[in-house]
C-alpha positions in Angstrom: -21.8 -7.7 3.7 -19.3 -8.8 1.1 -17.5 -12.1 1.6 -14.2 -10.4 0.7 -14.6 -8.0 3.6 -15.3 -10.8 6.0 -12.2 -12.7 4.8 -10.1 -9.6 4.8 -11.2 -8.8 8.4 -10.2 -12.3 9.5 -6.7 -11.8 7.9 -6.4 -8.4 9.6 -7.3 -9.8 13.0 -4.9 -12.7 12.6 -1.9 -10.4 11.6 -2.7 -7.9 14.3 -2.7 -10.5 17.0 0.5 -12.1 15.6 2.2 -8.8 16.0 0.7 -8.2 19.4 -1.2 -5.1 18.4 -4.6 -4.0 19.7 -7.5 -2.7 17.6 -7.0 0.6 19.5 -3.4 0.9 18.3 -4.2 0.3 14.7 -7.2 2.6 14.8 -4.9 5.3 16.2 -2.3 4.7 13.5 -4.9 4.9 10.8 -6.6 8.0 12.4 -10.0 6.3 12.5 -12.3 5.3 15.4 -11.9 2.1 17.3 -15.5 1.3 16.4 -14.8 1.7 12.7 -11.7 -0.4 12.9 -13.6 -3.1 14.8 -16.2 -3.0 12.0 -13.4 -3.6 9.4 -12.2 -6.7 11.3 -15.8 -7.9 11.4 -16.3 -7.3 7.7 -19.0 -4.7 8.1 -16.9 -1.6 7.3 -14.3 -0.7 4.7 -11.2 1.4 4.5 -10.0 4.0 2.1 -7.2 3.0 -0.3 -4.8 5.3 1.7 -5.7 3.4 4.9 -5.4 0.0 3.2 -1.9 1.0 2.0 -0.9 2.2 5.5 -2.3 -0.9 7.1 -0.4 -3.2 4.7 2.8 -1.3 5.7 2.1 -1.5 9.4 1.3 -5.2 9.2 4.1 -6.0 6.8 1.8 -7.7 4.2 0.9 -6.9 0.6 -2.3 -5.3 -0.5 -2.9 -8.4 -2.5 -2.7 -10.5 0.6 -4.9 -8.2 2.6 -7.7 -8.0 0.0 -7.5 -11.3 -1.7 -5.6 -13.6 0.6 -3.0 -16.0 -0.7 0.6 -16.1 0.2 1.5 -13.7 3.1 5.0 -12.1 3.1 6.1 -14.5 5.9 7.2 -16.8 3.1 9.3 -14.1 1.6 11.0 -12.5 4.6 12.4 -14.2 7.7 9.9 -13.7 10.6 12.5 -12.2 13.0 13.6 -9.6 10.5 10.0 -8.7 9.8 9.3 -8.4 13.6 12.3 -6.2 14.1 11.3 -4.0 11.2 7.7 -3.7 12.2 8.5 -2.8 15.8 11.0 -0.2 14.7 9.5 3.3 14.9 8.3 4.4 11.4 10.8 7.3 11.5 13.7 4.9 11.9 12.7 2.2 9.4 14.7 3.8 6.5 17.8 3.7 8.8 17.0 0.0 9.7 16.9 -0.9 6.0 20.1 1.0 5.3 21.9 -0.9 8.1 20.7 -4.2 6.5 21.9 -3.1 3.1 25.3 -2.1 4.5 25.6 -5.4 6.4 24.8 -7.3 3.2 28.0 -6.0 1.6 30.0 -8.3 3.9 28.5 -11.5 2.4 27.8 -10.4 -1.2 30.7 -11.0 -3.4 31.4 -8.4 -6.2 
């Protein structure tokens, strides 16, 4: 087992629990087995680049944070906006962002 896999697994578990997601939900979103996802959180299995990218999007963290640790995006984005975005259906996320951009026009001076 590689140390980076163990540490990444700990970060995944922490973020998953923070967002109130189950291993089953994440495994389903990634189209992998629950057993495989559980192995990822324990540091004994890995993920493809595609699944790492998808997982970073689902959890709202950077690939850098997932793989190496460091500063999570919580410091960059207010937690409530992040929660709203992440609980928004993926098909509606672009609309959510457009709404935020339109609202910003009210407080950004030309």
